[in-house]
GUTI-331883 format. One record per atom (N, C-alpha, C): x, y, z; residue in one letter. Coordinates in pm, whole numbers, plus 32768, in hexadecimal, padded with zeros to 4 digits. Example, Ala and Ser with C-alpha at 12.3 -4.5 7.8 and 13.67 -1.06 7.14 Angstrom:
<atoms>
85277DC7830Ca;84CE7E3E830Ca;85287EB6830Ca;85057F1F82C4s;85577F9682CAs;850A80038313s;
</atoms>
This chain:
<atoms>
11CBD8562D1Am;123DD8672CE0m;12A9D89A2D40m;1320D8562D6Ck;137AD89D2DC4k;13EAD8D72D72k;141AD9502D81k;149AD9742D48k;1509D9672DA3k;1565D9322D6Ai;15E8D8FA2DB0i;165BD9532D7Ei;16ADD9782DF7a;173DD9B02DD9a;1798D9412E0Ea;17ECD9162DBBi;184ED8AD2DDDi;18E3D8D92DDDi;1909D8F62E56l;1990D91B2E73l;19F7D8B32E62l;1A3AD8B02DFDg;1A9ED8412DE4g;1A53D7E72D80g;1A2CD8132D04s;19ECD7BC2CB0s;1A37D75C2C56s;1AB4D78C2C4Et;1B20D7342C00t;1B5ED6A62C64t;1B4FD6AB2CE4g;1B64D6382D15g;1B12D5CB2D22g;1B40D5502D75s;1AFBD4C52D57s;1A66D4EE2DA1s;1A53D5372DFCi;19BFD54A2E27i;1988D5A22DD1i;19B2D6212DA3g;195CD66A2D3Cg;1952D6372CD9g;19A4D5DB2C8Dt;1972D5972BF4t;1902D52D2C1Ft;190BD4F52C92q;189AD4892CA1q;181AD4CD2CCFq;1832D5522CEEt;17ADD5B02D25t;1773D5C62C96t;17C8D5F22C32l;1797D6112BA3l;174ED5AC2B65l;17A3D5262B88d;174AD4B92B47d;16C6D4A12B7Bd;16B9D4CF2C01v;1630D4B42C35v;15CAD5172C03v;1602D59C2BFDi;15C2D5FE2BD1i;1572D5E92B37i;15E4D5B42AE4k;15C1D58D2A64k;155FD50D2A57k;1559D4C62AB0s;14EDD4582AC0s;1463D4972AF7s;1452D5002B24n;13D9D5332B79n;13BDD5C12B3Dn;13C2D5D92AC8p;13BBD65D2A91p;132DD6A82ABBp;12CDD6542AD3e;1258D6A32B21e;1258D6BF2BA0e;12C1D6962BE0h;12C7D6BF2C73h;1335D7242C86h;13A3D70A2C36f;1414D7772C61f;143CD7C92BEAf;1479D8352C12k;14AFD8952B9Ek;1539D8A62BE2k;1596D8AE2B98v;1613D8F82BBCv;1621D99C2BB9v;164AD9D02C0Ee;164BDA592C30e;16C6DA9A2C3Fe;172FDA4E2C81v;179FDA7C2C9Dv;1805DA102C86v;1872DA202C3Bl;18D6D9C62C28l;1973DA052C4Fl;19BED9C42C9Et;1A38D9F12CBCt;1A9FD9932CC1t;1B1CD9B92CA8a;1B8ED9572C82a;1C17D9A52CC0a;1C80D96B2CF3n;1CE6D9962D33n;1D5AD9AD2CA3n;1D88D94B2C79n;1DCAD9592C06n;1D9FD9222B80n;1D54D8C22B7Bn;1D33D8672B17n;1CD9D8B82AA6n;1D10D9102A6Da;1CABD96D2A08a;1C7BD93629B0a;1CBED8DB2959d;1C94D88128DFd;1C02D844290Bd;1C0ED7F22976l;1B89D7A82996l;1B34D80029B8l;1B4ED8742A12l;1AE8D8E62A3Dl;1A92D91529C1l;1AF6D93D297Fi;1AB7D97328E0i;1A5BD90428AEi;1A87D8842899a;1A1FD81C2861a;19A8D81428A6a;19AED81A2940q;194DD8102986q;18DAD8792973q;1917D8F2296Ea;18C8D9662951a;187ED97528BDa;18C0D93D286Fi;1878D93527F5i;1807D8E627E1i;182CD865283Ee;17A6D7EE2849e;173CD8252889e;175BD8542906f;16E6D8782950f;16BFD909296Df;170ED95E292Aq;16DED9EF2929q;16B0DA1029B0q;170EDA3529F8p;16F6DA792A7Bp;16F6DB102A5Dp;16A7DB462AD5n;16BCDBF22AE8n;173DDBFB2AE4n;1781DBD12B49v;1822DC002B5Cv;1880DB922B6Av;18FDDBAA2B46v;1976DB502B54v;19D5DBA82BB8v;1A19DB602C0Av;1A7FDBA32C43v;1B09DB4A2C1Cv;1B78DB812C09i;1BF7DB2B2BF4i;1C48DB7F2C76i;1C7EDB432CD3t;1CB2DB652D3Ft;1D44DB882D21t;1D73DB4C2CD6n;1E05DB712C93n;1DECDBF02C2Bn;1E1CDC642C63e;1E01DCE62C0Ee;1E50DCED2B7Ee;1EB9DCA32B94d;1F14DC8D2B1Cd;1EBCDC532AA1d;1E4EDC022AAFk;1E04DBB12A4Ak;1D92DC0E2A2Dk;1D74DC6B2A65y;1D02DCC42A5Fy;1CEFDCE229C5y;1D5CDD172993d;1D3CDD4128DDd;1D2EDCAE2890d;1D72DC5528D3q;1D30DBCC285Cq;1CA0DBA42875q;1C70DBA728DEv;1BEADB942901v;1B87DBF928C0v;1BAEDC7228EBq;1B5EDCDF28AEq;1B5BDCEF2815q;1BD4DCC127CCd;1BDBDCD22757d;1B69DC532707d;1B6ADBE92743a;1B40DB5D271Ba;1AA8DB682721a;1A76DBB82790l;19E3DBC727BAl;19B4DC4F2774l;1A0BDCB22728s;19C7DD1426FBs;1970DD112688s;18FBDD5B269Cg;188CDD44263Bg;182DDCE9267Fg;1849DCAD26E4k;17D5DC4C2720k;17B8DCB127ABk;1740DC8427CAd;16F9DCD62839d;172CDC9228C4d;17B2DCA928D3i;17ECDC642957i;182CDCD02989i;1833DD1329F7k;188BDD5B2A45k;1904DD0C2A60k;1987DD402A57v;19FFDCFB2A84v;1A57DD492AF2v;1A56DD1E2B70f;1AACDD662BD0f;1B21DD142BE9f;1B88DD5B2C33a;1BFADCFC2C67a;1C12DD292CE1a;1C7ADCF32D2Dg;1CA6DD142DA5g;1C45DCBD2E20g;1CA2DCA62E86e;1C4EDC812F0Ee;1BD5DCC22F47e;1BE7DD4A2F39k;1B83DD9A2F6Fk;1AF4DD872F0Ck;1B0BDD582E9Cs;1A94DD402E51s;1A39DCEB2E7Bs;1A93DC762EB5l;1A3BDBFB2EE8l;19D0DC2C2F53l;1A12DC7A2FAEs;199BDCAD3019s;1942DD1C2FE0s;194EDD4F2F6Ch;18F0DDA12F3Bh;187EDD5C2EF5h;18AADCFE2EA4v;1844DCA72E46v;17E3DC5C2EA0v;1806DC392F09v;17B8DBC92F62v;1743DC1A2F9Bv;174FDCA52F94q;16F4DCF42FD0q;167ADD1C2F72q;1699DCFA2F03y;1627DD1A2E81y;158DDCEE2EB2y;153BDD5B2E9Ed;149BDD382EC3d;1471DCB12E5Ad;14ABDC932DF9e;147CDC252D97e;14A3DBA82DDFe;150BDB8A2E37v;1549DB192E54v;14E9DAEE2EC8v;14CCDA622EC6d;1461DA132F34d;14CBD9D62F89d;1540D9952F51i;157FD9312FA7i;1606D9312F76i;1670D9592FC3v;16F8D93F2FB4v;173FD8CE2FD2v;176BD88D2F6Dl;17BED8072F81l;1855D8242F97l;1880D81E3011t;191BD83B301At;1971D7B3301Ct;1999D7AD2FA1a;19F7D7492F89a;1A98D7792F7Ba;1ABED7EA2F98l;1B4BD8232FA7l;1BA2D7B0300Al;1C0DD7AF2FF2v;1C5CD75E3040v;1CABD7A430A8v;1C90D795312Ag;1CD7D7CA31B9g;1CB1D84131D7g;1CFAD88C3221y;1CD0D8F23259y;1CA8D95631EEy;1CB1D956315Da;1C6DD9CC3123a;1BF8D9D53122a;1BA1D965313Fg;1B10D953315Dg;1AE5D9BC31C3g;1B12D9DD3221l;1AE6DA093297l;1AA9DA94328Al;1AFDDAFC324Ak;1AABDB8C3247k;1A3CDB8731DAk;1A2FDB46316Ap;19CFDB4530F9p;1958DB043148p;196ADA9E31A3t;1900DA5B31EFt;18C4DABB324At;1915DAF53290i;18FBDB6832FDi;1887DBCB32A5i;18B9DC083232k;186DDC6C3210k;17EADC2B31B6k;17F1DBB53195a;1775DB71315Ca;1708DB7731BDa;171BDB3B324Ci;16D4DB3E32B1i;169CDBB332E9i;1702DC2F32DDe;16CEDCA13303e;1663DCDA32A9e;1668DCAD3235a;160FDCDD31D2a;1592DC8531C6a;1592DC193230g;151BDBC93237g;150FDB6731DAg;1577DB2D318Fk;158BDAC13137k;1587DA393186k;153ED9E73157n;1547D95D3189n;15CBD911315Bn;1611D8D8318Fi;168FD88B3177i;1693D7F63173i;16D7D7CD30EEa;16F1D75030E9a;1777D7353110a;17A0D6FD3162l;1820D6F43192l;1882D67E316El;18E5D68E3120a;192FD64030F1a;19C5D65B3122a;19C8D6C3315En;1A4DD6FB3195n;1A62D6F13225n;1A84D6783250k;1A67D67232E2k;1ACDD6B5332Ek;1B30D6E632EDe;1B80D74A333Ae;1B4DD7C2336Ee;1AF4D7E9332Dt;1AAAD86D3369t;1A5DD84233FFt;1A3AD7DB3417l;1A16D7AB34A4l;1A80D79934E7l;1AE4D74934C1v;1B55D71A3517v;1B9ED7A23551v;1BB5D80334FFv;1BFED8763533v;1B9DD8CF358Cv;1B14D8F93556a;1AD7D95435A9a;1A39D91E35A8a;1A48D8A735FAg;19B7D874361Bg;1968D8B63666g;197ED8F336CAq;1924D9443717q;18F1D9BF36DBq;195DD9FD368Fl;1936DA823637l;18BFDA6435E7l;18EBDA03359Ei;1897D9C73525i;1802D9AA354Fi;17F5D94F35A9t;177FD91A35D5t;1723D992362Ct;177BD9EC366Cd;171BDA6036BAd;16F0DAB63644d;1730DAC335E8l;1710DB283581l;16A2DAFC352Fl;1694DA683507a;162CDA2B34CDa;15A6DA23350Ba;15A8DA293598k;153BDA2735D9k;14F6DAA935EDk;1557DB1035F5e;153FDBB335F4e;14FDDBBA357Be;1513DB8C34FBk;14F2DBAC3475k;1491DB4D3454k;146BDAED3497g;1415DA8B3474g;141CDA5333F2g;14A8DA1933EBv;14EAD9DD337Dv;14E8D95633A8v;14C2D8F63332n;14EDD8653348n;1575D85F3300n;15AFD7E3333Ci;1627D7CA3304i;1611D7233307i;161AD6F53262y;15F4D673323Ay;167ED635322Dy;16B2D5CC326Bp;1725D593325Ep;173DD53A31DCp;17AAD53D319Dv;17BFD5053119v;181CD4853117v;1874D48B3195d;18D5D41D31A0d;1883D39531BAd;18B0D3403174s;1840D2C63184s;182ED280320As;189DD2A2326Be;1880D27132EBe;1816D2BF3345e;181FD3573329h;17CDD3963375h;1749D3AF3327h;172ED3A532A3s;16B5D38D3262s;1678D309328Es;16A8D2A83299a;16A2D22C32DEa;165CD22F336Da;1692D28A33C4i;164DD2AD343Ei;15E7D2F1343Ei;15DED35D33E0f;157BD3B733C4f;14FAD360339Ef;1518D313334Cq;14A3D2A53311q;145CD25B336Dq;14C9D22933C7c;1472D1E03448c;1437D21B3495c;1446D2AA34A6l;142CD3023502l;1381D32D34D5l;137DD31F344Av;12EBD35F3433v;127DD2FB346Bv;1213D35734A0g;11BAD31334E9g;11D5D2F23577g;1261D31F3595e;1277D2F0362Ee;12B9D3713670e;1298D3D8363Cf;12E7D45B366Cf;12BED4753703f;1246D43E3724h;121BD45037AEh;1249D3D03821h;128AD37537E4n;12B3D30B383En;135CD3133848n;1381D31B38CFp;140AD32D38F6p;1475D2C338ACp;14DDD3073884i;1548D29D3862i;1590D27138C3i;15BCD1F338DAe;161ED1AE3938e;16A0D1C33904e;16BAD1AC3873k;173BD1BD3845k;172DD19D37A8k;178FD1F03769i;1792D1C236C9i;1804D17B36A4i;17F8D1273644i;187BD0DA3610i;189ED0EC3584i;1912D139358Dl;194BD1643506l;19A3D0F334E0l;1982D0BD3457t;19CAD05A340Et;1A31D09633B2t;1AA0D03E33CEa;1B1FD06E3378a;1B44CFE83329a;1B86CFFE32B1s;1BA8CF7E3260s;1C33CF773297s;1C76CF9332CAg;1CFECF6F3306g;1D6ECFBC3294g;1D2FCFC83215g;1DA3CFEA31BBg;1DF7CF8A318Ag;1E48CFAA3141p;1EAFCF6D30E8p;1F18CF04315Ep;1F26CF5031CDf;1F7ECF0C3217f;1F55CEAF32A5f;1ECFCEAD3299r;1E89CE5D330Ar;1ED5CDCF3318r;1F04CDBD33A1g;1F3CCD5733DBg;1FD0CD6833CFg;200FCDDF33AEk;209FCDE43395k;20C6CE2A3420k;214BCE1E342Bd;2199CE43349Ed;21D0CEBB3471d;222DCEFE34DDr;226ACF7334D1r;22D6CF553488r;230FCEEB3471e;239BCECA342Ee;236BCEBC33A8e;22E3CE8C336Df;22E3CE7332E6f;22B4CF0C32D5f;2283CF6F330Cl;224CCFFD32F0l;22CFD04832E4l;233CD036331Ck;23B0D0613306k;23D4D0923274k;23B3D0073214h;23DCD016318Fh;236ED02F3132h;22F8D052314Ev;2285D06E30F1v;22A8D0D330A8v;226FD0EC3017t;2296D1432FC1t;220BD18F2FB6t;2222D2102F75k;21AED2542F47k;2137D1F62EE3k;218FD1B42EAAg;2130D15B2E44g;20E4D0F02E91g;212DD0B42EEAd;20F1D0432F3Fd;207CD0952F92d;2089D1102FD1a;2023D136301Fa;1FA6D1842FCBa;1FC6D18E2F48l;1F59D1BF2F04l;1EF2D14E2EBBl;1F13D0C22EE1k;1EB2D05F2EA8k;1E66D0432F15k;1E01D0852F2Bh;1D86D0572F8Dh;1D3ACFEF2F53h;1D15CF922FAFp;1CD5CF132F84p;1C4DCF0C2F5Bp;1C0ACF8E2F70n;1B7CCF8B2F5Bn;1B3CD00F2F18n;1B70D0752F2Ew;1B3CD1192F1Bw;1B9ED13C2EA7w;1B5ED1982E61e;1BAED1F42DEFe;1B93D26F2E30e;1C06D2AA2E66m;1C10D3302E9Am;1C91D37A2E5Fm;1C8AD4082E99g;1CF3D44A2E6Bg;1D6CD4242EC1g;1DECD4612EA5a;1E68D42A2ED1a;1E75D43E2F6Aa;1E50D4C02FA6k;1E54D4E43028k;1E15D49A3077k;1D76D47F304Ci;1D27D41730B4i;1D4CD38A30A1i;1D8BD3663054t;1DBDD2C73048t;1E21D2C33080t;1E8FD330308Fi;1EFAD32030EDi;1ED8D31F3186i;1E76D38C3197d;1E24D3783222d;1DE6D304324Dd;1DA7D2BA31E1s;1D65D22C3203s;1DCED1DA322As;1E5AD1CC31EFa;1EACD18031FDa;1EE6D17B3274a;1EF6D1FB32BBs;1F2FD216332Bs;1EC7D22533A8s;1E2FD209338Al;1DDBD20A33DCl;1DC6D28F341Cl;1E08D2F433E3m;1DE8D3833414m;1D4AD3A533D6m;1D34D379336En;1CAFD386331En;1C38D36F33B3n;1C50D2F833C8k;1BF2D2D5343Ck;1BEED32434AEk;1C6DD34E34E0g;1C8ED39D3546g;1C39D4263535g;1C3AD45A34C5l;1BFED4DA3489l;1B5DD4C73486l;1B34D4553464e;1AB1D4353473e;1A7AD41734F0e;1AC3D404355Fv;1A8CD3E735DEv;1A76D4743613v;1AC7D4CE35F2i;1AA9D54B3621i;1A3DD59735CEi;1A3DD579354Be;19DAD5AD3505e;1941D577354Ee;193BD4FB3561a;18CED4CA3592a;189CD5053620a;18F4D5283674k;18E2D54836F6k;188CD5E536E8k;18A8D6323678w;1867D6B53669w;17DBD69C3617w;17DCD63E35BDl;1756D63A3568l;16F7D5F935B3l;170CD5A43618f;16AAD5493657f;16A3D57236E8f;16F8D5D0372Cg;1705D60937A0g;170CD5963818g;176FD55A37F5l;17ACD4CF384Fl;1821D5043897l;181BD4B33910r;188FD4CA3967r;18F8D472391Er;1981D481394Fd;19ECD4403926d;19E7D3A83939d;19C1D36F3992d;1996D2D339D1d;1921D29F396Ed;18DFD2DF392Aq;185ED2AF38DCq;1898D2AE3855q;1913D2A83826i;1938D294379Fi;19AFD2163799i;198BD1AC3759e;19CDD145374Ee;19FFD13136B9e;1A80D0F136B3v;1AA7D0D8361Av;1ABFD038361Cv;1A99CFE535B1i;1A9FCF6035BEi;1AD7CF503514i;1B3FCEFF34FEv;1B69CEEA3471v;1B11CE773442v;1AD3CEA933B8h;1A81CE4E3370h;1ABFCE3D32E1h;1B04CDDD32BDp;1B65CDE03237p;1B02CDF931C7p;1A9ECDAE31B2q;1A39CDB13142q;19FBCE3D312Fq;1A01CE8E3179s;19B6CF06316Cs;1927CF0B3131s;18D2CEAC3171i;1856CEA6314Di;17E8CED531B4i;1819CED43233i;17C9CF24329Fi;1805CF9B32A4i;17E6D000328Fh;180AD0813296h;1827D0BB331Ch;17BCD0AC3368s;17DAD0CC3412s;1757D09B3451s;1749D0B334C3m;16EAD07A3522m;16ADD0CC3571m;163DD0DA35DEv;160CD10B3631v;15D1D09F3695v;161CD0BA370Cq;15CCD0503770q;157ED0C537DDq;14F5D0A637E5f;14A2D0F73841f;14BED0AA38C0f;146ED0FB392Ce;146DD0CD39B0e;142CD05D39EFe;13D9D01F398Ed;139FCFB2399Bd;13FCCF3B3967d;1464CF603930g;14C8CEE03906g;14AFCED5385Fg;1450CF0A3832s;1443CED337A3s;1496CF25374Cs;14C7CEF636DAi;153ACF28367Ei;14F7CF4135F9i;14E2CFA435C2k;14D5CFC23535k;155CCFC034E1k;1561CFA83463a;15C6CFA83417a;15A7CFCE33A5a;15EDD0293357q;15C4D03532C5q;1634CFFA325Bq;15F8CFB03211m;1650CF5131BBm;1646CF6E30FDm;16C1CF6030CFg;16B7CF573033g;1740CF4E3004g;1747CF502F8Bl;17CACF572F4Bl;1815CFCA2F5Al;189BCFCA2F54p;18EFD0432F60p;18E1D0A02EE3p;1880D1012EF3d;185ED1532E83d;1838D1D82EBCd;188CD2472EAFm;1870D2D72EE6m;17F1D3002EC9m;17CCD2D82E4Ck;1751D3332E04k;16CBD31A2E65k;16C8D29F2EA8l;164AD2902F03l;165BD2FF2F64l;16A3D31A2FC2p;168ED37A3024p;1696D3FD2FEFp;16EAD4212F57i;16DBD4A22F44i;163AD4BD2F0Bi;15FCD4562ED8q;1576D45C2E9Dq;1513D4722F1Aq;153BD4282F7Af;14DFD42F2FFEf;14F5D4C83051f;156ED4F63044a;1576D583307Aa;1534D5EB3042a;1535D5D62FA2l;14F8D6392F64l;1462D63C2F41l;1423D5C42F61a;138CD5B12F45a;135FD5A02FC9a;1394D599304Ey;134ED58D30D4y;12D7D5F430C4y;1260D5C530EBp;1249D531313Bp;1223D4C230D8p;1225D4EF3056d;1207D48A2FE3d;1273D4202FC1d;124FD3C42FA5r;1295D3472F6Br;1288D3462EC6r;12C6D3732E83l;12B9D3782DF0l;12ECD2F12DC6l;1297D2B12D4Dk;12B8D23D2D1Fk;1352D2412CC7k;138BD1D12CC4s;1410D1DC2C8Es;143BD1732C51s;148ED1622BF6d;14CCD1032BA4d;1559D0BE2BEEd;156AD0EE2C6Ff;15EFD0C32CACf;15F4D01A2CABf;1665CFE92CA6p;165FCF5A2CC3p;1626CF302D45p;15E0CEBC2D40r;15A4CE7F2DB6r;15F4CE192E06r;1605CE1E2E82f;1636CDC02EDBf;1614CD212EC5f;1652CCD52EBCd;162ACC402EAAd;1663CBE82F23d;1614CBC22F86f;163ACB7F2FFAf;168CCAFD2FC3f;166ECACE2F72a;16A1CA462F40a;174ACA5A2F24a;1753CACA2EF2a;17D2CAE62ED1a;1821CB0F2F3Da;17EACB242FB4y;184CCB47303By;180FCAE830A6y;1842CA64309Bp;1811CA0B30F6p;184DCA203185p;18B3CA8731A8s;18FBCA9F321As;190FCB1B3222s;18E0CB653290l;18E9CBEA32A9l;1935CBE7333El;19BCCC213337t;1A0ECC1933ACt;1A34CC9C33ECt;1A56CC8A3481f;1A6ACD0434D5f;1AD7CCE73513f;1B30CD5D3543e;1B97CD403597e;1BD7CDC835E1e;1C03CDD23658k;1C21CE5A367Ek;1CAECE8D3631k;1C88CF13362Bp;1CF5CF6635EBp;1D9ACF523637p;1DF5CF3635F1d;1E76CF583653d;1EBECFE53643d;1E97D00836BAm;1EABD09F36D3m;1F42D0A53700m;1F8FD0513721e;1FF8D05B373Fe;2076D04136BDe;204FD009365Ft;2095D01935D8t;2064D0783591t;1FDFD0983587f;1FAAD10A3551f;1F9BD17B35BCf;1FDDD1CD35CDr;1FF8D2503640r;1F91D2A4362Br;1F6CD2BF35B4n;1F0DD3333590n;1E9AD31335C4n;1E49D2B735E4l;1DD2D2AD35F5l;1DAFD2D836A3l;1E34D2A936D1g;1E3BD2B53758g;1E5ED34E3787g;1EADD37A372Dl;1ED5D421373El;1E40D46B3724l;1DF5D43B36C8a;1D73D47A36B1a;1D0DD473371Aa;1CF1D3F63766y;1CB3D3FF37D7y;1CDFD459384Ay;1D7BD4653862e;1DA2D4A238C9e;1DA7D54538AAe;1DA6D5763834a;1D87D5FD37F5a;1CF5D61A3818a;1CA7D5B43802m;1BFDD5E0381Bm;1BF3D5EF38B4m;1C2CD5A538E6s;1C1BD59F3995s;1C4CD60D39BFs;1CC1D63E3990k;1CFAD6BD39D9k;1CD1D74D399Ck;1C88D7473933g;1C32D7B738EAg;1C74D81938BFg;1C41D89638CFg;1C7DD90E38B5g;1CA2D90C3822g;1D22D9413806n;1D54D9413787n;1D98D8C8376Fn;1DA2D85C37C7q;1DF2D7E03799q;1DCCD7A93727q;1D32D7943706p;1D03D74E3682p;1D61D7AC3600p;1D5BD834361Bc;1D77D88235A6c;1E12D85D358Fc;1E6FD85F35EBi;1EEED83435F3i;1F0DD7AC35BCi;1EBFD74F35C5l;1EC2D6BB35A1l;1EA9D6C6351Dl;1E53D6FC34E2n;1E22D71B3467n;1E90D7593404n;1EAED7CE342Ea;1F1AD83133F1a;1FADD7C933DFa;1FD6D78D3450a;2049D7443455a;2043D6CC33F1a;1FCCD68E33DDn;1FACD60D3399n;1FABD6413318n;1F82D6B532E5e;1F6ED6DD3252e;2001D6FA3223e;2049D7313268v;20F2D74F323Dv;212BD6D33235v;211ED67632A8a;2168D5EC32A3a;212AD5A83224a;20AFD59B31F7v;208FD5363194v;20BCD581311Fv;20C4D61730EBa;20F4D64F3087a;2184D61E3082a;21C3D61E30E2e;225DD60030E0e;2281D57030CFe;222FD51A3102f;2227D48430D3f;2209D46F3041f;21A5D4BE3009l;2187D4C12F78l;21FCD4E52F2Cl;2248D5362F4Ek;22D9D5602F14k;2341D5162F1Ck;2329D4982F82e;2388D4372FACe;2407D4812FD4e;23DBD4E33033r;2443D5273091r;244CD4DE3119r;23E0D497315Ai;23D9D44731E1i;239FD3D631B3i;23BFD37D3213g;2386D3063211g;22FDD3093245g;22A7D28F3239f;222ED277327Ff;2213D270330Df;2278D24A334El;225ED24D33E9l;2278D2DF3412l;22C2D33133CDe;22FBD3B733EEe;2270D40E33E6e;2209D3EC33B9i;219AD43B33ACi;2163D4553431i;214DD3DD348Es;211CD3E33505s;2193D41F3563s;21FAD4213541e;2267D45C359Be;2265D501357Fe;225CD533351Bv;223CD5BA34F3v;21CBD5F3354Fv;2154D59D353Dv;20DAD5C83588v;20D6D5C33612v;2123D570366De;2137D55C36D6e;21A1D5D5370Be;21F5D5E036D0k;224ED6623701k;221ED6DE36FBk;21BFD6F63693c;2184D7823699c;2109D7763702c;20C5D71F3723l;204FD722378El;20ADD72D380Cl;2125D6F63822n;2161D7143898n;21B6D79038A2n;21D1D7E83834n;2225D86B3845n;21DFD8DB3819n;215ED8DD3802l;2121D94A37DFl;20AED9883848l;20BCDA0C385Bp;204EDA4938C4p;1FD5DA1F38C4p;1F93D9F73938f;1F12D9B2393Cf;1EB0DA323968f;1E3BDA2B390Av;1DF1DAA6391Ev;1D72DA65392Bv;1D38DA7E39C6l;1CB1DA1B39F4l;1C3ADA4539A6l;1C18DABB3995d;1BA1DAEF395Cd;1BB7DB3938C7d;1BE8DAEA387Fp;1C09DB4437F6p;1B98DB7D37A8p;1BA6DC103795q;1B6CDC3D371Eq;1B91DC273695q;1B3FDC79363Ay;1B6DDC59359Fy;1C02DC8D358Ay;1C2DDCEB35BEe;1CC4DD2635ACe;1D2FDCD235EFe;1CF5DC873643d;1D5CDC2836A4d;1D6BDBB83657d;1CFCDB7C35FBf;1D0CDB1F3597f;1D5FDB423520f;1D52DBB434E9v;1DA7DBCD3488v;1E38DBE134A9v;1E57DC2D3527n;1EDEDC2F355Dn;1F23DBAE357Cn;1EDCDB6235C6t;1F0CDACC35E1t;1F19DA6B355Bt;1ED3DA8B34F8d;1ED9DA383481d;1F7ADA633440d;1F8FDAFC344Ei;1FFFDB2F33F4i;207EDAF33460i;2079DB1334CBe;20E6DAE53537e;2100DA55352Ce;2092DA0C3523t;20B5D9583510t;20F1D9483489t;20CBD98A3421r;211BD95A33A0r;2199D97633A7r;21C7D9FC33DBi;2253DA2633E0i;22A5D9C3343Fi;225ED99234B9k;22A2D92C3510k;22B0D8B334D5k;2251D8823487a;2257D8203446a;22C7D7FB33E3a;22D3D882338Ck;2345D8713321k;23CDD873336Ek;23E2D8CD33C8e;2458D8D2341Fe;2485D8443458e;241BD7E43496i;2432D76234C4i;2472D717343Bi;2421D71A33CDi;2452D6C33360i;24CBD6F63328i;24F9D76B3332d;2566D7A132E7d;25D8D7813336d;25CFD76A33B5k;264BD750340Fk;2695D6E833E7k;
</atoms>
C-alpha cells in the first residue's frame, strides 16, 4: 500500500490521479491533497478520500475548508509554505507534483530532501532547475518517475534497457490545433481557438502551450535532465494521431516505441505503481481504427517557441528559468485576451535577450530570475 501526496489534486492530472487511486484501493491510499483556489472540489475530494491532511494555498479560503471538514479526522492547512511542510510527512511514500508552473519547484525540492520518491507531472520543475533537482535526487537516493505521457513513454521503453546507451530519443507532438497554419493565420486566432486541442483533455495553460509548441519545448528540456542526455540526442517529430507517445533509438539503430490511446491515466498509474503494471479497464487501442499513422517535421519558424526552448537549453544557466517565467506570464495574458497568440513567443524572446545571464545558478538565483523575468514580461506587455 503506497500512501500518496497529490499536489494540485483539483486540476486535470490531480483528478485523474484520484480516479486511478479509486480503481486500485488495495494498492494506493491518499495521504495529502492540495489545491490552490478550488476549495469546493478540494472539500468534496477530502470527504470522499479521507486524507490525513489537506492544504488550500489561497489563505482566504482556509475558513471555508476548515468549517466544511470540521468533525472529520482531517488536518487543514493553508498557504504556500504548508505545501513544503506536508510533503515531508513520514507517512508519505510518493509525492505526485501536479502543480502548474514554477509553483512546483520548492515543494518538489522539499520532498526530495525528505527522501520522498516523486511522480513528476510538473515539467517546469526540471525546466527551471534541472541540474539542481537531479543532483539532489541522486544525493538523497530518490527516484523521479515521469508522468508526462511522452516522458513516461521513454521511461517505459528504457525498462530493461538501462545498461544500453541511447543514441537519441524522439518526442512526439500532436502539432496542436494550428498544425500546418502560417503566421498570417496565427495573427487572428482567439483564446477559444487555441483551447481546442485535437486529442487531449488538459488544463488551460498546458493546452495553450501545446498550441504554441512551447509545451514540447519544455518537454525537450525536461527529457535532457530526466534521462541524462545531450542536447543533440533529443528530437521532436509531429505525430497528429497521438498514438505513439515517444520513442528511443539505441546505438544499434533499433527503435522502441510506446503506443496507446491518448489517456493520461495510464502514465499516472505506471508512475505510481512502478515497477508493477496494474490491471486496468482503460480503453484499448484498435489498430484497425487507425489505418495510418503519420509523421512530419515541426515548423519551428512559424512556431518559434520550440526553437527558443532549444536555444535556452543549449545556453543553459538561468535561460530555461527565464523561458519558463516569461511564457507563464505571456500565456496568462493571452488567456485574458490582452495579447495575441504570436505575441507569446515575442515576449519570451525579448525576456531571453534582455535579462542577466547566470551561468551556474543556485536556488536563490532561480528565485530572483523568476521574479525579475515576470516583472520584465509584464513591462513588455504593458508597453
